[in-house]
N, C-alpha and C positions, 0 to 999 in steps of 0.2 A: 556626413551622416553620423549620428550618435545612436548607440544601441543600449537600451535600458531593459534590464531583466527584473521581473517581479516574481518572487517565490520564496520558499523557505531558504534561510541561510545555508550555504553549503557546509557550514561548520556544525550544523545540527545532525542528529541521528534519526531523522524522520524519513518516511517514504519519499516525500517530495524532495527532501534534501539529497537523497540518493540520486535523484534525477538531476538536480541543479549542479551537484559537484561532478557528475559524470559528463554533463553536456557543456555548460557555460565555459569552464576553463579551457576546453578543447577547441572551441570555435576560434578560427583564425579571423578575428574581426578587430578593427581599431576602435578606440573610444568606447570600451565596454563599461557600463555602470550597473551596479546591482542594488535594487531596493529590497533589502533582505529581511524577511520575517524572522523574528527570534534572534536577531543580531544585536549584541550589546557592546560593541566596540572591542571585541577580542582580537588579538593580533592574528595575522594570517599571511600566507605567502601567495595568494592568488594574484593573477595578472590583471586585476581590475579592482576598483574601489567598492567597498560594501557600505551601505547607508542603512541605519536602523529604520525599519518600516513600522514598528509599533512603539511609538514614544508615548508613554504615560497612559496608553489605552490600547484596546484591541487593534490589530493592524487594519481591519476593515471598517473601523469607525469613521464617521463623517470627518472628524478632525484629521485623521491620517490619510484619508482619501484626498482631502484638500491639500495636504502637505505634499502628497505624491504629484498632484497636478502642478503645484508651484515648483517642485523640484524639476519636473520635465520642462516647464516653461523657462527655467533658468538657462537652458541650452537654446542657442539661436538656430541651430542646424535642423535639418529634417530628422525625424525620429523613427526608429524601428523599436517597438515595445514588444517584448516576449513575456508571456505570463504562464505560470504553472500553478493552477489552483482550481477549486470548484467554481463553476460559472455562477452558482447562486450566491456565493460569497463575493465574487468579483462584481456582481451586480450592484453592490454597495458603492462601487467606483464609477458606475455608469454615468452619472451626471457630470462628474469631474472629467472623465475621459472624453465625454461629448464636448465639453467646453474646451478641452485641450485640442481636440481635432479641429475646432473652429479657428484656432489661433496658430496651429502648426501643421505641417504636412506629416501625418502619422500613419505608419503601417503597423497595425496591431495583429500580432500572431499569438494564438493562444492554444496551449496544450491542455486539453480538458479531460480530467479523469471522470469516469462515469461508473458508479458502483451499483446503481439502482434506477428504476424508472424516474425520469425527470418531470418536474412540474413546470408548466409554461410560465406562470406568473413570476416565479423566483429566478428563472434562468434567462428568459428572453431579453431583459433590459441590457445585459452585458453582451450576449451573443449577437444582438443587432448591430453592435459597434465593431465586432471583430472582422478583420479583413481575411485572415487565414485561420480556419478552425482545424485543429488536429486532434484526433482521438487516439487512444492507445490500441483499441481493438475494434473488431467488427461490431460487437455488442454496443460499445460506446458510440460508434458511428450511427447505428440504427436508432439509438435513443436520442441523439442530437438531431437527427433528421425529423424527429417528431416535433421539434421546437422551431427549427429553421429550415428554409429551403436553400440555404447556402451550400456550396460544395464542402464536403467533409473529407479531409485526408486522414490516413492512418499511418502513424509511426509508432512501432511498439516500444515498450520499455526494454532496457538492456539487461543483460545478465552479468553479474560480477564473476569473473572467471576464477577468483580466489576461492570460491565455494566449490570444494572438491571432496570426493570420497577419500577418507584417510583412516588409518588405524587409530582408534581412540580407546583409552582405558576408561571404561564406564565407571569403575569404582572411584575415579577421581572426582566425578561430578555426582554420581549416584551410589554412594557406598552401601545404601540399604536395599538396593535393587535385587541383588542375588541373581537367580536365573529367570526372573520374571520378564515378560515382554513389555517394552516401553513404548507408549504412544506419546508423541510430543505435540503440544499445542503452543504455537509461537504467534501470538497476536495480542493486541491491546485488549484490555478488559472493558469493552464498550458494548452498547446495545447492538450495533451492527455486527460486531464480531461474534456475538451470540454464544459465549462460553458455557452457559448453563446447559445448552444442548449437548456439548461435548461431555460434560459430566454425566448427563443422562445416558449417553451411549456407553460410557464406561460402566455405569451401574447395570445396564442390561447385559453387557459382556460378562461381568462378574457373576451374574446369576447362573451362567453356564460354565465359566472357567475362571477360577480365582487367580490364575497365573498371569495377571495383567496389572500394570501400573500406568498412571497418566501424569505427565509433567506439564505444568502451566508456566510458560515463560511470559509472565505479565504481572502487574500489580494485582494481588489476590483480593484487594479491597477496593477495586475500581467501581465500575457500573454495578457489578454483582459481587456480593461477598462470597467468594468461591469456597473459602474454608468452612464457613457456616453452612452453606448449601451442601458441601460434601459430607459434613458431620450429620446433617439431618437426613441425608440419603443413606447413611451408614457405610460410606465408602472412603472416609477420610484417610484410613490407613493405607489406601491404595493410590493416594494422590501425593504428588511432590510439587511444592511451590517455590518460586524463584526469589524468595525473600533476600538472599544475599545480594541479588542483582538490582532489585527494585525497592526503593524506599518511598516512592511517590507515584502518582498517576499523571504527572506533568508530561505532556507530549514533548518528546525530545530528551527526557531524562535518560541517562546512560543505563541501558539494561544489561549490557555485557560488552566486552571488547569484541571486535570482529573475529579475532582468533578463537576466543572462547565460544562465540556463537557457532562458528564452523565446527568446533569440537562437539558442541551440544547436539547439533543436527546429526552428527555421525554416531552419537549414542542412541539415537532413536531407531526402533524397529519399524515404526511407521510415523508419518506426519499426518495430523488430522486438522481440518478446518471445518467449522460449521457456520461460517460467515453467511450473513444474509445477502451479501453482495460485495464484489471487489472491482475496483478500477483496473487493477492488474493482479494483485495477489503475490506481493514480493516475497513473503516468507515461504509460500508454496514453491515458487520457482527456485529460491535458494536451497530449499530442502531437496528438490528434484535435481539440482546441480550437484548435490552431494550424493546422489543416487539413493536417496531415501524414498521408499514407496509413499506416494501421496494419496490421501483419502479426502475427497472434496465433495461439496454440494455441486450439483450440475446447474450452476447459475452464472450470470454476469460474465466476467472475463474468463473464468475458469473453463467454460465450455469452448472458448476460442483458442486457448493455449494448449489444453489437454484434450484427449479423447479416450474412448473406452479401452484402447490398447495401451495407454500410457499412465492411467490412474484408475482408482476405484471411485466411481461416482456414487454418492449416497442416495438412497431412495427418497423421493419427495413424500412429505407428510401433509399436515394441515397448513392452511394459509395463515399468515400473520400480518399485522399492519406495521409498516416501517416507513417513516417520512410521508405519511398520508397515502401510501400505496399498499395494496394487497399483494403480497409476494409469498412464495412457497418457502416453508421451513422444511428441514429434513425430519424424517420419522426415526426416532431414537431406537426403538425396538427393531424395526426392519433393518436399520443401519448396523446395529450390533450383530444381528444374524448374518448379514452379508459379509461383514469383516471376518467373522469366525469361519465362514464358508470359503472365502476367497484368499485368506491370508497367505497360504503356501504358494500361491501363484503370482504374488505381487512383486517379487524380485525382478522377474522378466519385464513387467510393466515399468519398473523403476529405471531400467536400462534405456527403454524407449523414451521415457520422460526426460532423462538426462540429455539425450541427443536432441530432443525438441528444444529445450531451453538454451542449449549451447549455441543455437542458431541466432539468438538475439544478442549480437555482438555490438558493444558500444561504439567501436570504431566504424562499423558500417552505418549504424544509426546516426552518428554525428555527421557523416558525409551528407545524409539527407537533410539534417538541420542546417548545415552550412549552405547548401544550395538554396534552401527555402528562405533563409534569413538575410543572406548577403545581398 
């Protein structure tokens, strides 16, 4: 038996890479091979070979899908293939994987992130080929069940135990903060992460209390020009942007070292996300692990990981269209009012949230993967 893993290179600093580097090296399996997205031949010390998945074009291009099939066919043995990526992207591999299954005995195990309602046409071609489908959360399972009648397992994302509460000198990272309260937003600047709504919440807070600042740990010039938006909203002086950390919007670009990121979380009075949907919500669980109060929309995976006792859920507002689905956005004004009303009681919720996320131990999660894959 040969074991082939397809996903983000464990050398990257992406959410999917967090999964691959915490799972694949720990599996006690012979003959592991990794078809690695974003890998460019860098040296490494992993106990398996890495193969570049995106040669001269996008990893999910027809050319690279065909290369993956031929790579798998180069092994004469039976195959177990494990994937971590969106089903709609992996559907670009459907034809090649179908041909592979005709020529080899293949067990296809797929860890599927689900951050929003799924569309049948884009996801079904790949899901029809999967032998074992695994979701992160109950939300993901329910959405996948709308596409397929196959059994859906749930294995949660793990928590990095290095993220802990610690004493941090705020002036090291935020010398201009003074005695103002700091809300941290740690997400990519994309349509789904919805950073403009976070700015609008700050704007509404400042109308009632000027003693607040907001830090954006992302490329300020990504999907939305956050600096220009903040200027036009008249709140630029209350915003801090991560320019020293981010010089591009390339996925996987180094935003900060792990140590610096832990310190940044510990500078926050509150963590805020206004995301339209999350497969897991890694930065929220990292913040919670550092015992920072988390303020979140009540959607997608968030409502499975947290509850009313462990976080502050933001009020729903109008509906918006995302990936051809109508979903709820948060109400900026009602959210600002709620934050100001509840801020003093969020420390106790943060303690409960920390206990919740600490239960997601990679060691226990990997035992489940070992049993499932071997």
